[in-house]
Wavefront OBJ file of the C-alpha trace (Angstrom):
o trace
v -8.899 7.430 11.735
v -8.829 10.982 12.431
v -5.871 13.080 11.406
v -5.058 16.051 13.394
v -3.513 17.264 16.840
v -6.072 19.095 18.576
v -7.743 16.225 20.392
v -4.466 14.903 21.528
v -3.123 17.989 22.597
v -6.146 19.011 24.871
v -5.713 15.613 26.449
v -1.961 15.665 26.946
v -2.774 18.914 28.861
v -5.385 17.291 30.770
v -2.772 14.557 32.043
v -0.012 17.319 32.881
v 1.980 17.216 29.698
v 3.792 14.015 30.502
v 5.908 14.291 27.608
v 8.074 17.195 29.095
v 8.915 14.715 32.402
v 11.801 12.319 30.646
v 15.247 13.295 30.383
v 14.899 12.251 26.252
v 12.445 11.745 24.000
v 13.042 10.817 20.275
v 10.393 10.366 17.541
v 10.958 8.578 14.721
v 8.688 8.325 11.199
v 9.081 6.663 7.806
v 7.666 4.115 5.327
v 10.295 1.140 6.288
v 12.311 0.164 8.961
v 11.036 3.051 11.747
v 10.501 0.230 14.260
v 13.282 -1.620 14.077
v 15.268 1.701 14.771
v 12.836 2.351 17.658
v 13.716 -1.149 18.923
v 17.304 -0.242 18.429
v 17.306 2.931 20.139
v 14.884 1.530 22.997
v 17.096 -1.040 23.681
v 20.272 1.181 23.596
v 18.813 3.515 26.181
v 18.124 0.703 28.294
v 21.029 -0.925 28.279
v 22.882 2.396 28.899
v 21.145 2.136 32.512
v 17.967 4.437 31.709
v 14.190 3.774 32.266
v 13.364 3.241 28.720
v 9.650 3.526 27.287
v 8.893 2.113 23.762
v 5.579 2.956 21.827
v 5.367 1.365 18.432
v 2.504 0.105 16.382
v 0.280 -1.878 15.381
v 0.962 -4.515 17.875
v 1.868 -8.480 17.056
v -0.206 -10.310 19.512
v -1.346 -8.195 22.092
v -2.215 -4.459 22.687
v 0.193 -4.106 25.720
v 3.046 -4.692 23.449
v 2.484 -1.407 21.856
v 3.811 0.012 24.872
v 7.229 -1.958 26.379
v 8.927 -0.695 29.269
v 12.688 -1.575 29.334
v 11.538 -3.812 26.746
v 8.484 -5.939 27.981
v 5.259 -5.351 27.177
v 3.750 -3.242 30.040
v 1.879 -5.338 32.619
v -2.120 -5.507 31.806
v -2.737 -3.829 35.085
v -0.703 -0.964 34.822
v -2.227 -0.478 31.059
v -5.490 -0.555 32.146
v -4.613 1.990 34.935
v -3.547 4.224 32.571
v -6.475 3.925 29.949
v -8.955 4.447 33.032
v -6.727 7.757 33.620
v -6.784 8.715 29.668
v -10.847 7.841 30.052
v -11.348 10.519 32.721
v -9.782 13.388 31.015
v -11.646 12.443 27.541
v -14.970 12.621 29.394
v -14.040 15.586 31.355
v -13.370 17.361 27.862
v -16.165 15.982 26.462
v -13.543 13.979 23.797
v -13.416 11.131 21.820
v -10.021 10.473 20.664
v -9.224 7.323 18.160
v -7.713 3.957 18.698
v -4.651 5.228 17.805
v -4.703 8.551 20.226
v -5.702 6.679 22.933
v -2.979 3.927 22.606
v -0.454 6.823 22.257
v -1.842 9.036 25.901
v -2.179 5.382 27.597
v 1.816 5.005 26.672
v 2.448 8.494 27.896
v 0.278 7.691 31.149
v 2.442 4.595 31.569
v 5.704 7.159 30.865
v 4.189 8.926 33.893
v 3.980 5.824 36.355
v 7.117 4.353 35.768
v 8.944 7.628 35.623
v 10.703 6.982 32.334
v 13.813 8.675 31.731
v 14.006 7.983 27.871
v 11.067 7.951 25.755
v 10.995 6.133 21.943
v 8.121 6.778 19.956
v 6.947 5.558 16.637
v 4.916 7.848 14.313
v 1.341 5.970 13.355
v 0.815 7.496 9.870
v 2.688 10.294 7.995
v 3.765 12.988 10.928
v 2.376 15.829 10.293
v -0.902 15.262 11.405
v -0.076 12.217 13.062
v -1.076 12.117 17.208
v 2.782 12.089 17.969
v 3.510 15.100 16.760
v 1.583 16.441 19.634
v 4.254 15.947 22.091
v 7.636 17.086 22.753
v 10.998 15.625 20.994
v 14.098 15.998 21.518
v 15.814 14.544 18.466
v 13.410 13.469 15.516
v 14.222 10.838 12.615
v 12.543 9.960 9.002
v 13.894 6.443 8.252
v 13.226 5.637 4.367
v 10.422 6.544 2.541
v 8.237 5.420 -0.732
v 5.044 6.468 -1.643
v 2.245 4.595 0.742
v -1.253 6.022 1.406
v -1.061 8.149 -1.508
v -4.596 9.798 -1.131
v -3.205 10.716 2.503
v 0.133 11.578 2.195
v 0.664 12.363 -1.515
v 1.717 10.797 -4.668
v 5.679 11.138 -4.910
v 8.662 11.041 -2.658
v 8.882 14.695 -2.407
v 5.270 15.074 -1.064
v 5.396 12.107 1.328
v 8.744 13.119 2.712
v 6.878 16.539 3.486
v 4.784 14.995 5.611
v 7.498 12.743 7.129
v 9.800 15.294 7.930
v 7.058 17.549 9.887
v 7.984 15.461 12.942
v 11.080 18.389 13.016
v 10.858 20.415 16.247
v 12.045 23.705 16.452
v 15.920 23.830 16.962
v 16.367 20.164 17.261
v 17.806 17.664 15.148
v 16.164 15.964 12.312
v 17.791 12.880 11.219
v 17.108 11.928 7.689
v 17.641 8.700 5.815
v 20.047 9.553 2.685
v 16.632 9.778 0.149
v 18.970 9.490 -2.741
v 16.742 12.372 -4.148
v 18.030 15.914 -4.645
v 14.040 17.334 -5.303
v 13.193 14.827 -1.886
v 16.075 16.050 0.172
v 15.008 20.067 -0.628
v 11.493 19.191 0.675
v 13.319 17.990 3.636
v 14.989 20.966 4.326
v 12.239 23.192 3.608
v 10.000 21.551 5.880
v 12.273 21.974 8.290
v 12.591 25.389 8.177
v 8.881 25.648 9.161
v 9.311 23.625 11.866
v 7.422 25.183 14.202
v 4.166 25.995 11.454
v 2.509 22.654 12.075
v -0.674 23.585 14.405
v 1.523 23.698 17.483
v 2.727 26.413 19.656
v 5.791 25.840 19.635
v 7.232 28.523 17.070
v 11.189 28.829 16.862
v 14.392 28.464 15.081
v 14.721 26.030 11.875
v 14.957 21.932 12.807
v 18.884 20.699 12.136
v 18.535 18.841 9.080
v 21.512 15.779 9.290
v 21.559 13.522 6.411
v 22.633 9.616 7.778
v 24.304 8.164 4.314
v 23.738 4.544 4.385
v 26.014 2.125 2.661
v 24.935 0.597 -0.467
v 23.604 -2.971 -0.830
v 22.889 -3.209 3.545
v 20.050 -5.183 4.332
v 17.343 -4.004 6.507
v 18.722 -4.810 10.047
v 22.515 -3.206 8.918
v 20.411 -0.173 7.713
v 18.863 0.540 10.983
v 22.050 0.234 13.262
v 23.890 3.047 10.955
v 20.924 5.236 11.728
v 20.708 3.768 15.618
v 24.129 4.823 15.500
v 23.772 8.293 13.732
v 20.901 8.557 16.703
v 23.235 7.922 19.428
v 25.774 9.854 18.143
v 23.867 13.107 18.142
v 22.463 12.516 21.646
v 25.806 11.732 23.012
v 25.144 8.284 23.418
v 28.129 5.458 23.088
v 27.629 3.377 20.004
v 30.420 0.712 20.999
v 28.161 -1.793 21.762
v 25.382 -1.233 19.072
v 26.048 -3.905 16.665
v 26.158 -6.609 19.506
v 23.269 -5.234 20.781
v 21.354 -5.708 17.266
v 22.328 -9.182 17.303
v 20.947 -9.794 20.784
v 17.839 -8.253 20.729
v 14.665 -9.751 19.145
v 11.889 -7.475 17.469
v 8.888 -9.505 17.185
v 8.112 -10.387 13.685
v 10.770 -8.925 11.836
v 13.204 -11.320 10.618
v 11.962 -13.619 13.770
v 13.361 -17.263 13.544
v 11.301 -19.588 15.473
v 13.166 -22.745 16.497
v 11.747 -26.501 15.604
v 11.525 -27.439 19.412
v 9.238 -24.286 19.674
v 7.213 -24.512 16.982
v 6.928 -28.386 16.261
v 6.198 -27.020 12.746
v 9.651 -27.174 11.696
v 12.390 -23.978 11.504
v 10.667 -21.122 11.123
v 11.477 -17.332 9.758
v 8.677 -14.952 10.002
v 8.892 -11.198 8.703
v 5.856 -8.868 8.349
v 6.838 -6.379 5.275
v 3.663 -4.969 4.723
v 3.928 -2.859 1.733
v 5.534 -3.356 -1.926
v 8.740 -1.366 -1.135
v 9.148 -2.927 2.488
v 8.712 -6.326 1.050
v 11.336 -5.907 -2.366
v 13.751 -4.537 0.532
v 13.736 -6.970 2.786
v 13.003 -10.170 0.793
v 16.851 -10.605 -0.682
v 17.988 -10.610 3.160
v 15.596 -12.984 4.586
v 16.008 -15.495 1.996
v 19.695 -15.328 2.287
v 19.281 -15.917 6.001
v 16.716 -18.730 5.376
v 19.109 -20.606 3.098
v 22.121 -20.412 5.353
v 19.821 -21.921 8.231
v 18.252 -24.832 6.518
v 19.953 -25.488 3.135
v 19.067 -25.998 -0.012
v 16.524 -28.980 0.756
v 12.343 -28.680 0.537
v 10.719 -25.572 1.883
v 7.495 -24.036 2.032
v 6.164 -20.320 1.737
v 2.880 -19.375 3.931
v 1.810 -15.961 2.981
v -1.304 -14.000 3.998
v -1.943 -10.415 3.405
v -4.209 -7.189 4.253
v -5.640 -5.609 1.132
v -2.992 -3.669 -0.677
v -3.747 -0.615 -3.207
v -1.323 -2.516 -5.405
v -1.387 -6.137 -4.640
v 0.629 -7.141 -8.022
v 3.407 -4.722 -6.870
v 3.242 -6.450 -3.492
v 3.509 -10.106 -4.565
v 5.854 -9.418 -7.987
v 9.298 -9.879 -5.475
v 7.652 -12.983 -4.307
v 6.613 -14.197 -6.959
v 10.219 -14.127 -8.658
v 11.616 -15.546 -5.293
v 9.249 -18.542 -5.661
v 10.093 -18.905 -9.610
v 13.603 -19.018 -8.726
v 14.103 -21.354 -5.589
v 10.429 -23.482 -6.497
v 8.683 -24.076 -3.204
v 7.520 -27.396 -2.609
v 4.329 -26.122 -0.963
v 2.788 -22.643 -0.714
v 0.246 -22.062 1.826
v -2.264 -19.517 1.555
v -4.496 -18.154 4.605
v -6.186 -14.850 5.395
v -4.615 -13.004 8.633
v -7.443 -12.425 11.079
v -7.920 -9.451 13.633
v -7.036 -6.175 11.375
v -8.361 -3.120 10.727
v -9.773 -4.836 7.436
v -10.582 -8.556 6.730
v -7.621 -10.499 4.961
v -7.661 -10.810 1.647
v -9.208 -14.055 0.935
v -6.666 -17.354 -0.307
v -8.917 -18.203 -3.001
v -8.459 -14.484 -4.747
v -4.374 -14.438 -3.874
v -4.861 -18.075 -5.445
v -6.715 -17.143 -8.797
v -4.912 -14.030 -9.170
v -1.057 -14.731 -8.477
v -0.684 -18.432 -7.433
v -2.223 -20.414 -10.021
v 1.138 -21.367 -11.943
v 2.901 -22.986 -9.160
v 2.236 -26.605 -7.520
v 1.658 -27.195 -4.362
v -0.895 -24.239 -3.593
v -3.083 -24.765 -0.447
v -5.553 -22.691 0.591
v -7.016 -22.918 4.336
v -9.999 -21.141 6.188
v -8.190 -20.708 9.242
v -4.849 -19.735 10.494
v -5.314 -22.383 13.071
v -6.243 -24.738 10.389
v -2.849 -23.950 8.492
v -0.660 -24.074 11.628
v -2.508 -27.793 12.662
v -1.502 -28.670 9.481
v 2.686 -27.326 9.285
v 2.617 -29.400 12.774
v 1.606 -32.119 11.129
v 3.945 -32.104 8.137
v 7.400 -30.020 9.489
v 8.844 -28.445 7.184
v 11.383 -25.306 6.986
v 8.901 -22.416 6.324
v 9.278 -18.837 5.517
v 6.358 -16.876 6.527
v 5.662 -13.292 4.980
v 2.755 -10.949 4.828
v 0.743 -8.895 7.252
v 1.738 -8.339 10.714
v -1.586 -9.670 11.836
v -0.415 -13.058 10.089
v 2.465 -12.818 11.888
v 0.568 -12.552 15.397
v -1.994 -15.182 14.602
v 0.842 -17.519 14.159
v 2.973 -16.614 17.142
v -0.387 -16.958 19.273
v -1.578 -20.138 17.510
v 2.120 -21.729 18.366
v 2.071 -20.142 22.509
v 4.874 -17.936 21.361
v 2.967 -14.837 22.697
v 3.995 -13.907 26.474
v 5.559 -11.228 27.862
v 9.179 -12.899 27.226
v 8.562 -14.422 23.992
v 7.480 -10.707 22.900
v 10.424 -8.585 24.799
v 13.203 -7.021 23.499
v 15.414 -9.036 25.700
v 14.115 -12.644 25.602
v 15.254 -15.029 28.423
v 15.112 -18.363 26.451
v 16.335 -18.370 22.695
l 1 2 3 4 5 6 7 8 9 10 11 12 13 14 15 16 17 18 19 20 21 22 23 24 25 26 27 28 29 30 31 32 33 34 35 36 37 38 39 40 41 42 43 44 45 46 47 48 49 50 51 52 53 54 55 56 57 58 59 60 61 62 63 64 65 66 67 68 69 70 71 72 73 74 75 76 77 78 79 80 81 82 83 84 85 86 87 88 89 90 91 92 93 94 95 96 97 98 99 100 101 102 103 104 105 106 107 108 109 110 111 112 113 114 115 116 117 118 119 120 121 122 123 124 125 126 127 128 129 130 131 132 133 134 135 136 137 138 139 140 141 142 143 144 145 146 147 148 149 150 151 152 153 154 155 156 157 158 159 160 161 162 163 164 165 166 167 168 169 170 171 172 173 174 175 176 177 178 179 180 181 182 183 184 185 186 187 188 189 190 191 192 193 194 195 196 197 198 199 200 201 202 203 204 205 206 207 208 209 210 211 212 213 214 215 216 217 218 219 220 221 222 223 224 225 226 227 228 229 230 231 232 233 234 235 236 237 238 239 240 241 242 243 244 245 246 247 248 249 250 251 252 253 254 255 256 257 258 259 260 261 262 263 264 265 266 267 268 269 270 271 272 273 274 275 276 277 278 279 280 281 282 283 284 285 286 287 288 289 290 291 292 293 294 295 296 297 298 299 300 301 302 303 304 305 306 307 308 309 310 311 312 313 314 315 316 317 318 319 320 321 322 323 324 325 326 327 328 329 330 331 332 333 334 335 336 337 338 339 340 341 342 343 344 345 346 347 348 349 350 351 352 353 354 355 356 357 358 359 360 361 362 363 364 365 366 367 368 369 370 371 372 373 374 375 376 377 378 379 380 381 382 383 384 385 386 387 388 389 390 391 392 393 394 395 396 397 398 399 400 401 402 403 404 405 406 407 408 409 410
């Protein structure tokens, strides 16, 4: 990781500023919910007849899904050609972009190749010094925020908001999910007033801030719908079909149901709430959906996580749910393929789950999937996005269609 904009800016110039060509560019930051909002906005643009590119991170199962063209992961051959184009520019300038910078630049090279009319891009980390900040944007949005990556973004919500709201562009709208804290809101407004002061050559008028109030007690998807409606209204896009669209699109590993016949493990609900605040917010709605589908019978939890700065806070809502709802089995495994090794299941077992019955540790994700197939049962899969991707891959549910926003089968 290398926070900063110089490398990205120079390579965007070398690519011919592909970010200047789409009719509309949308940029979304936040701690939780930003990927779902991005997916809804991209799906809306697509259903309105626009060639659309969606850039998100990280990927669930395959790198190509970071770049979706009209809802589907970019074809591998096109991805490879875009990588070569970015590589040639980097070599000409003697630059070494990071992995994230490279994937973002590849997304813009793909945008050029498909003549994208609408591009929706999600920030990686923060906003002010995130590579995505180097591009043009016609509308920016900050979803809900929490204190995360404190060593980089700050130790208070106001400090984090300063970093996130810095994606504001001069004279362009900045939509904020109401932070419900006057100090945090004021931090955002001050940042928007300095929209042209973030190491870019785009000094200009302050960004126009609109606060989006979200009704109390709505679940994460309904909140995303409210934010997407606000963005569409600002852009002059129709919103009549957004609720129906939200019920039809599939955002892989986010409240994703896998049918019994597709999994062979019993009905499965997968969600990749990846930080303590995200899990706290999503778990009530997930549990309600899970119970509505499978009833009050036997069930099990599959959990695995990447390292957490506050593991106790990460596990607290899960342990409370287990205390209230008594899973018949708790399966623990380390996610595979992440930037850092997953937390060993034995460590989780010792630290948090020792008071529960039926706790089993598995050496690999393949082992735990084989176990679940041998003993079908309704399963709630929670934890790292890498774990979700591991499970989908083991089940063979990682094709382009499986990873598309508009799947052709259930």
